[in-house]
Steps between C-alpha positions, in 0.01 A plus 500: 500500500284730282608522140724196524488277188539122523516250215318170577446176319309190618196285481168425667344157471154382589475149641270279298152465644572762768484874558846492653784680312875487568793658325809709536645829387867564454730787415678417173801700623552232763390695808258241635172324459170467693229233509134587476191314622135579454172429324329571167126552512288634209676818379724535811854382565598548868832404650752575767877529505783586738851614414789700636587816313867461394559882523347572840486156669137565585250211505238551235178294526194589291151379415451548124185497291472513122152551375392489129173650394340617175611852590872406554753367743555594866823422685473549874733413793485552871757441783443158654567621857268798454238430228372862534843618356456520130825422320368548144165545325527527124217487253541453121184597312387379157 
């Protein structure tokens, strides 16, 4: 839902000697958690997740990319079932 605010906590870990990352996010208010899986290469962290929205019951599955550059940080997400559907594309500039 546009404009909806969620509070998240969690962690992302990289497996020793591998590009593979795993982790989880959870809502500190106790509304649920989600596991994430992906890779870290150079300045990019890319992962996927799937969850059910507790308010709407909709299945949410996204491909997520976090990219760090000398110019800033880009956070981008697309729908996993339709990668052409942009869910978010936020850039923080230095």
